[in-house]
Each structure stands twice: as structure tokens, then as C-alpha cells.
C-alpha positions as CSV (number, residue, x, y, z in Angstrom):
1,M,81.1,76.8,52.5
2,K,79.2,77.2,55.7
3,K,75.9,77.4,54.8
4,V,74.0,76.9,51.2
5,I,70.5,77.5,50.7
6,I,68.2,74.5,48.1
7,F,65.4,75.9,46.2
8,A,63.5,72.7,45.3
9,D,60.7,71.6,43.3
10,G,59.0,68.8,42.0
11,G,55.9,68.6,39.7
12,S,53.5,66.5,37.7
13,R,51.2,66.9,34.6
14,G,48.0,65.2,35.7
15,N,48.5,63.5,38.9
16,P,49.8,61.1,38.5
17,G,51.5,61.9,35.4
18,P,55.1,62.7,33.7
19,S,57.0,64.7,36.2
20,A,60.0,66.3,36.4
21,V,62.9,68.5,39.2
22,G,64.2,71.4,39.5
23,F,66.3,72.7,41.8
24,I,69.3,75.8,42.7
25,F,72.2,76.3,45.0
26,C,72.6,79.7,46.3
27,N,75.1,80.9,48.7
28,E,73.9,82.5,51.9
29,K,73.2,86.0,50.0
30,C,70.5,83.7,47.9
31,Q,73.2,84.0,44.8
32,T,72.6,81.3,42.6
33,F,75.9,79.1,41.9
34,K,74.4,75.8,40.2
35,E,71.1,74.9,39.2
36,Y,69.7,71.4,37.7
37,S,66.6,70.0,36.2
38,E,65.5,66.3,36.0
39,Y,62.9,64.7,34.5
40,L,61.3,61.6,36.3
41,G,59.0,59.6,34.0
42,E,55.6,59.0,34.1
43,N,53.3,57.6,36.2
44,I,54.3,60.0,39.4
45,T,52.3,61.9,41.1
46,N,52.7,65.2,42.7
47,N,54.2,65.0,46.1
48,E,55.8,62.2,45.1
49,A,58.1,64.1,42.4
50,E,58.8,67.1,45.8
51,Y,60.2,64.6,47.5
52,K,62.5,63.0,44.6
53,G,63.3,67.2,43.9
54,I,64.9,67.0,47.7
55,I,66.4,64.0,47.4
56,L,68.2,64.6,43.9
57,A,69.4,67.7,45.2
58,L,70.8,66.3,48.9
59,K,72.5,63.4,46.7
60,K,73.6,66.2,43.9
61,F,75.1,68.6,46.8
62,K,77.0,65.2,47.7
63,A,78.4,63.9,44.3
64,V,79.3,67.6,43.1
65,F,81.1,68.7,46.1
66,G,81.9,65.5,48.2
67,N,81.1,64.2,51.6
68,K,83.4,65.8,53.7
69,L,82.3,69.5,52.9
70,A,78.7,67.7,53.2
71,K,79.1,67.5,56.9
72,N,80.5,70.7,57.3
73,T,78.0,72.4,55.3
74,E,74.3,73.8,56.8
75,I,71.7,73.4,54.2
76,E,68.7,75.1,54.3
77,L,66.0,73.4,51.8
78,R,63.4,75.8,50.6
79,S,60.2,74.4,49.1
80,D,56.8,75.7,48.4
81,S,55.2,72.1,49.1
82,E,53.3,72.6,52.3
83,L,52.5,68.9,53.0
84,L,56.6,68.2,52.2
85,I,57.8,71.0,54.4
86,N,55.3,70.0,57.3
87,Q,56.0,66.0,57.2
88,L,59.6,66.7,57.2
89,N,59.5,68.8,60.1
90,G,57.4,66.2,62.2
91,E,54.3,68.5,62.0
92,Y,52.1,66.3,59.6
93,K,52.0,62.3,59.5
94,I,53.2,60.3,56.3
95,L,49.7,58.4,55.5
96,D,50.2,57.7,51.9
97,E,52.5,53.9,51.4
98,K,54.0,55.7,48.5
99,I,55.6,58.9,50.3
100,Q,56.8,56.6,53.1
101,P,60.1,55.1,52.0
102,L,60.8,58.8,50.1
103,F,60.5,60.2,53.5
104,L,62.8,57.7,55.0
105,E,65.4,58.4,52.6
106,V,65.7,62.3,52.9
107,W,65.9,61.3,56.8
108,N,68.8,58.9,56.4
109,L,70.2,61.4,53.9
110,K,70.1,64.2,56.7
111,L,72.9,62.1,58.3
112,D,75.3,63.2,55.6
113,F,75.3,66.5,56.5
114,K,76.1,69.0,59.6
115,K,72.7,70.4,59.9
116,L,69.7,70.5,57.4
117,R,66.4,72.5,57.7
118,F,63.3,72.6,55.7
119,K,61.6,76.1,55.4
120,L,58.1,76.3,53.5
121,I,58.3,79.4,51.1
122,S,55.8,81.0,48.8
123,R,55.5,80.0,45.0
124,E,56.7,83.2,44.1
125,K,59.8,82.7,45.7
126,N,60.6,79.3,44.2
127,Q,59.4,80.4,40.8
128,E,63.3,79.6,39.3
129,A,62.9,75.9,40.8
130,D,59.6,75.4,39.2
131,R,60.6,77.1,35.5
132,L,63.7,74.1,35.7
133,A,61.1,71.4,36.6
134,N,58.8,72.8,33.7
135,Q,62.0,73.2,31.1
136,A,63.1,69.6,32.0
137,L,59.2,68.6,31.3
138,D,59.3,70.0,28.2
139,N,62.6,68.9,27.0
140,Q,62.1,65.5,28.7
141,N,64.3,63.7,25.7
142,K,67.2,66.8,25.7
143,I,67.7,66.3,29.6
144,Q,70.4,64.3,31.0
145,K,70.0,62.2,34.2
146,L,71.4,63.7,37.4
147,I,72.4,60.8,38.9
């Protein structure tokens, strides 16, 4: 694997409220080879859920494929969250104190990969990750923890 595209989404019903994430691993041709979702819990904001989706996706990649493959893989992480992507790309400041440690966790996870890029996409192009997050919210008692 030289390049993996990860579509990630986090959502909250209410803001804050019950939240979940969904993410999809694809090859360079955008063909899905793994998909995951997880219920996060209560009293989580939408922005926190978006960050946690990125964090869980990166941790899951390392857990499934190992540190050695992570070090040799270029990751393109795609999300429809303008705030998230612009913060991770250094274009927006991180003012929310709850987001700052999540940003640092993503930043530290970057060191485990050959290259990690963050790309903003439209909601229409992130429908599958959104579907997985909503599925986890709908079935919160039936979904197992990923990590």
C-alpha cells in the first residue's frame, strides 16, 4: 500500500449530545476495503466528534496494518468539516479549549505515517462515512468499540 484515502465523519445529535464516528479506508482508486463506525457517548460536540473520527481512523489503521506499514504509507484524510480541515492545515486557529488536546493528538499521530494530508470535500462526497456515523448512533448498544 503506497497511498490510502480515508473518508471520515463525526456527528452529534444535539450540540453537545450523543455522538458517533464513521470512516472508510479506500485505495488510490477510491475503492473501499474497510469501513468502521463507533458510538462515542453523550455530551460531545459535533467538532469534538469530527476530531475523534480522525483520531480513531488513524489509530485503527495502525492497529490493523501495523506501524511498519503506516510508516511507509501516504494517507489522504478527507472530511466535510471545514473547521477541522482548516485547523489541521494551519489555516484556522484553535480557540476551543476542548479541541486543543484533540488537535495535538492528531498532530502527534502524523509522526507515525510517511505522509498525512488533510483534504476538505463536499458533504455529498462523504455520504458513506456519514451513513456509518448515523448507523452507530442508531444502534449505539449494538456497536463494539474499535480501540
